[in-house]
Every structure is written in structure tokens, then in C-alpha cells.
N, C-alpha and C positions, 0 to 999 in steps of 0.2 A: 641149431642147440648150445652149440660151441660159441657161435657168432653171437647167441642170447647173452650167455654167460657174462660173455666179454666188453658185449657194451654196457653191460649191467656193473660190473665190476668200474670199468670206465666213468660212468653216471657217478658212480658210487665215490670214488676219488675224485670226481671235479665239483662234488658239493661240500666233502670235506674240504680242499683246498679253499673254495668259495666263503666256508665261515670261518676258514684261519686268515683270511686275508679281507674278511668284511665283518668282525667281531661286529654282535649286540653293544650298543652304548650302556655303560653301567652308569650307576649314579653314585657322587660322591657328598660327602657332607663337611662343608668348609664355618670349619668353628667361629662365631662372630664374638665371643666374649672372650676375660681375657681367664679365666680358669673357667670352666663344664665339670661335674661330675659325671664320670661313667659309670653306668647301676647294674646288676646283674639281670635283670628284667626289665621290661616296659612300663615303669613306675616308679613312683617316688618311695614305696616302700621296701620297694628291694635294696640289697644289700651296698654301698659305695666301694668298687673293687679298682677305681684308678681314676685318673683325671686326666682331660685333655685342655689345651690352650689355641687363643686365638690365631688365626691363619694357619690353622693345622686342616691340611685334609686328609680324610678318611674314606674308603670304599664303604656303600651302606651294602648289606645283605639284606634285611628284609624291610619293611615298616609294620608297625601296629599303634591305630591311633595315632595320636600324636608323639609318637615314636619311633624311631629308627634301631637298629641293629648294625653296627658296625664294628671293620675288622680292624683289628689291632696290630701289633708286631706279633704276637703271640698268646694271642686268645680276640675275643669278641665281648664286645661288649652293647648296652644301651643307651642315650642319651633324648634329651627332649630337644624335638624339633624347633623349639621357641626362638632358640639360639645358635641356630645355625643357617645356610645356605644350599639349600640343594641342588648341585649343578650336575652337568652331562657328562660324564668323563673321556675326555679326549679318544680315539678310535683308530686313529694312523696321524702322522710324521704329514703327509699331504694338509691335514686338518691344523696341528700344530705350526708346521712353516707357513705361518702369514706374512705376509711383508710388512716390516713396521712403518708405518706412514707418518710425515708428519702431522705433530700434535696442536691442539688447537690452545693447550697451555704451556709454561714454562718452564715451571719447578710446580713440584710436590711436595710437600711436609710429610714426613710419615708418622701417622696418626697413632701407631701400635708399636709397645717393644717385639722388638726379634720379630721384625718381620719378614717373610719368606721373600728371597729374588731369586728366581729361576733362570736355568740358562738360555729357555725359549718360552713363549707365547704358548704355554700350557702346562697343567700339572705332572705332567708324563713326562717334563724337563726336569733334570737335577737340580738342588738348589744350591749357588752356589753362594749365597751369602745370608747374611740375616742383618737388617739392617734397625737400627734404632729408633727410636720414637722421639721424632723433632727432627730429627735429620732433616737437612732442605738436600732433593737430590733433582737435576736436570732432568728434564723430558727430553731424550732424544727422537722419539717419536711414539704410536699407538696403534693397538689392533683394536678388533671390535671392542674385545674384552680388558686387555691390557696393556698398560705403561712400558714403553721401554727406559728404564731411567740409569742417571749416572751419577757417583757423587765419589768423587777425589778416586782410587784404584777400583771401585765397587761398580759393577755395572751389571744392571740384569733386568728382569721382566716383573712386573709388579700387577698382581691383579686389580682391575679399578674397582669391583667390589668393596672393596677393604679400605680405601677411600671415600669414596660414594657414602657408605656406612658411617664412616666418621663424622663425613661433613654434615650427616640429616642429622645425629648426636649432635653436632656443635649449636647447629642452625637452632636444632628446638633450646637450645637451653639461654637464647634471647628471647623465646618467644613471652608475652604476657611482665618483660620488666618494663619498670621505666625507668627511660633516661632524658636526665633535663640537660638541654644544650645551652649555651650562653655563648650568647652572640656578642662581644665583648665591645665596650662603648655603644654609642647609640645616639640621635638626638642631637644636642649643641656640643657633646662629645664626641668627638670626632675621631678619637686617637690617633696613631702614626702617621704622616704623611708622605705619599709617595714619591718617587723622582718622579713624575708628570705633576704633582699636584692633588693623585689620587689619595680618598680618606680609607683608614683602616675597617673603619666602622662599615663602610659597604661590603668589602672582601669577608671580614666574617657574618655580615648578614647573609652573604649568599652563601656562603657554606656552609653555612646553619640551613638551612632551608635543602640543600642539595640531602646534607646527612639525616633530614629528619624524614625524607622520602626514603630515602633507602632502607632507615632504621624500622619504618614503619612497613614496609612490603614484608621485611621478616618477622612481624607480630608483635613487635614492641610499641609499648604507650612511649609515644615522644611531646615530651612536654619544652617551649621554647620560652626563656627568661624576658626577651623581648620580641616578640611577633611581627613588632613593624618597627620601623627607624624611631625611634624615641628613646629617652633620658632615663635608664633607670636605675636607683641606688645598687650600692654595692651590698648594703644588706639586704635589701629585698632579692638579690638576685640569691644570696647563699639560705634564707630563708625559704622562699620555695626550694630549695633544691632537700633543703634539713624534712619539709614536711613530705615530698612528695616522694625523692629520687634513689635507685638504687645503683645510676650511676650518675656523675655529672661531669660533662667538658664543656668546659670556657674555650672559646674559638678565639685565637689573636692572631696580631700576623706583626712583624718587628720591622725597624729601622732606623738605620746609623745613614745618616746623608754625608759625615765626615770620613764614613770606610761605603764607597759606594760599589764596590767589587765585594765584600758579605756575603754571607748565604749561608742557607742551611736552615733544617727543620731539629725542633727541638720542644719536649716532654718536661713539665714542672709537678711536681707532688710537694704537698707539704706534710702529712700527716702519713708517718711510716709505712702504714698497712696498706697504702695506696700507691707503693711503691713498684707492686706487681702493675696494676692496671697502668703505670705509666711508660714499663718496661714494654708491657704487650703492645700498645697503641704507637708508641715510639718503635717499634722492631717492623709493623706493620705497613708505617710510615713511609718510612726511609725504602723499605721493596717494594711497593708500587710505585714511588714518584723517583728512586734514583737519585733523592736530594742529598746534599751533604747531612752529616749525622750529625747534631751538636749532643747528641744525646738525653737522658736524662739527668734530670738533677733536684732538690729541695729547693723551693721557692717560695719565699714568704708574702704571698698574693692574697689579697683578702677576700678573694673568695673562694679559693681553695684553703683558705687558713680558717677559716668560720662556718666551712660546711663537711658536716661528720658523719656524711654518707662518703662512698667510694669517688673520689676526686680528683680534677685532674686539669692543669692547663696548658694547652698546645699551642705555641708559635710555629705558624705552618708556612713561615718565610720570611726575605727581608724585601718589603715594598720599597726600599730604598734604592737597590739594585734594577737598572731599568730594564736588564731581560728578565728578571723574575718579576717586576711588574706587570709586563706584558704576558707573561704566562699567564699569573694567576688569573689573568681576565677571560682565559679560553676555559668552555667548557670541557676539554676533555682535560684539562690539567687538573680541575677542580673537583671531577669524578676518582680520578688517582688519588687525590688529597682525603675523598669522601671514602672509596673502599678501602682506602690504607685505615681509618679509625674504624672502619665497620668491623675490621676482621680483627682489629687488635679488643676490639670488646666482646666480636664472638669467643675470640681461645681465652679471655678472660674468664667470660659467663660457667665455659665450656670447660676451667678448669675450677671453680669457685664452686 
């Protein structure tokens, strides 16, 4: 009997120790909206008792229909599941201490104000700082669910879901928008002449077709002012945009034969309300291409002066620069130009 009692006690202790070292995974609620009301019960009719904010994480105590009860600092409350992501709470540092591997992306722009950065790739790790919305962080590595990021002296881990949710929201902002793309010049109007005798009209047309393809994939309705190599009057281009456009982009390339070393990208607007559109597109073009930044500026060009919808004109490089002329003929660089303009449009529509 004594032996059995000792065996029983040891077995009980082993079960307790096993439970302590291998706890059951709990669920957590990650808040996906800027402000979410917390109520005293599971429904809209219950009183609001406090509020929680984007990126904050709370343990889930129980579920009822489309509501969950969460643990706050000194009380509990109920929130709707419509604006949260439910995730499994990490149970051990072995899971949290995943090695950060090289990432497929180099940079991330923070989508929400005061985004939590943690000391490791898990919500178990302490918060080491808060990232400001719009700040660009270098990506040092990634795990399955987290990015390791750094900006100046601030370094930490950012949950991938925050970036994905924001990207999805921004992408939806361009769905069903009508974008009019104006390939500069055309037909007998060849535009600027390149270092080896190439024509601006051909570069502009190539870029416009690539841009149309990418925007169409994102769900935009894309129209071309000149769908082939033909002369189209400036008035017709503007009129087309005024009838149909949610945004108008006129594609051009520069040339200064007397200064063959000049290079860079610039973006122009005429009406003041279009300055934001110019800024978004210019910034993303430079980010994607690494080209010299000639900035944004007021430009008295007919096609944007007479277009009363959001309209800009981009000068995407100097074909009088021999090195740039050759680079502009490559598909790889054209894709960078297009991606920059797409990203700029996405940010513009995502913020307007």
C-alpha cells in the first residue's frame, strides 16, 4: 500500500509538472481598427465601458455568437469579432524564439499609428517601442508570422498581419476606379529624341501599356488616350479625362542633348488640389527605381491644365543620357517605373 501511495503521489506530481511545462494554448484578440468600443455584455445594447485600439492584443476568456469577452488590465469586457483577428497565444519560448530568416522584401511602411514593436517574434515578448504611421522601416528578416524591422535606433518585431490587412485595404481603394493613361506624343509627333535616335513616343507607349496591365489586375478600369501609335490632339486627351477619369496620368520622357549627363525623374501638377497625387507618385517612383529625385513642381502643361479631374504629368527619365536610354529599354526597369506609379496611386486612393 505504501508503495502504491508513493507511486500515486509521483504520478500526480508528474501530471502537474507536465501541465505547467505544456500549458494549453489560449486565444488572443488582436484589434484591427483604430478604435473599438468595449461593452459590458455581448451585444450592441450593452453599455460602452471603455475602448481598445489598433494592434493591441488581449486574452480571450469566452465566446458568444459574434462577440468575445476579453481580459483588460483591471476588468473584463466584450468586443465584436468583426474588427479583430483571433490568434493562438504562444505557449513557450521555444515557439517564440524562431530564427529570423532573410526576408523577400527590403522595406515596410507602417500602416497604423503607434504600431507595437516587440523584442521577439511573439506577443509574449515585451513591447520595445511604438512605430509612427507612415514611417519606413528596413526589414532585417522574418519568421512565419513576424517581420524583424529597424528604423534609426528603433528595432523590433512587427506582426505580418498588420501589414497584410493594411495592404488589402489600400488595394481595395483602387477597385473600380477609372484611370486614364496618356502616352505622350504619338504618330507624327515623336516627342524628344534619345541619345541613339530613339523616340520619346515609343517609350511613353511601352510604359503606358505596362501600367494599364498592372492597374487592371488590381481591379481598376483603365483607358488609354492613344491605344496605338497615332497623333492625338492635346484637347482630345483632356476631354477624354474630364469625362471618365478618377485620375489622369500623362507619361513622358525628357531630353537635354546639350547636357547628356543629366538624369532623374520629376512629377508635375497644375491645379493645387493635385499636389498630393503628385507627391505620392513621385515618392514611390524614386523608392522603386533609385533614380535621382527631381521632385514635384507646378507645371503649366496643357493636358493637366485643362484636365479638371486629379491629373499629373510624369517625366520618367532623360533619354538624352545614353546609359539611361539603354536602361529604359529593359523590361526590368520599366517594371520598376510602373510599380512606382501603381504604388503611388494606391496610396493616393487609400488616403482620399
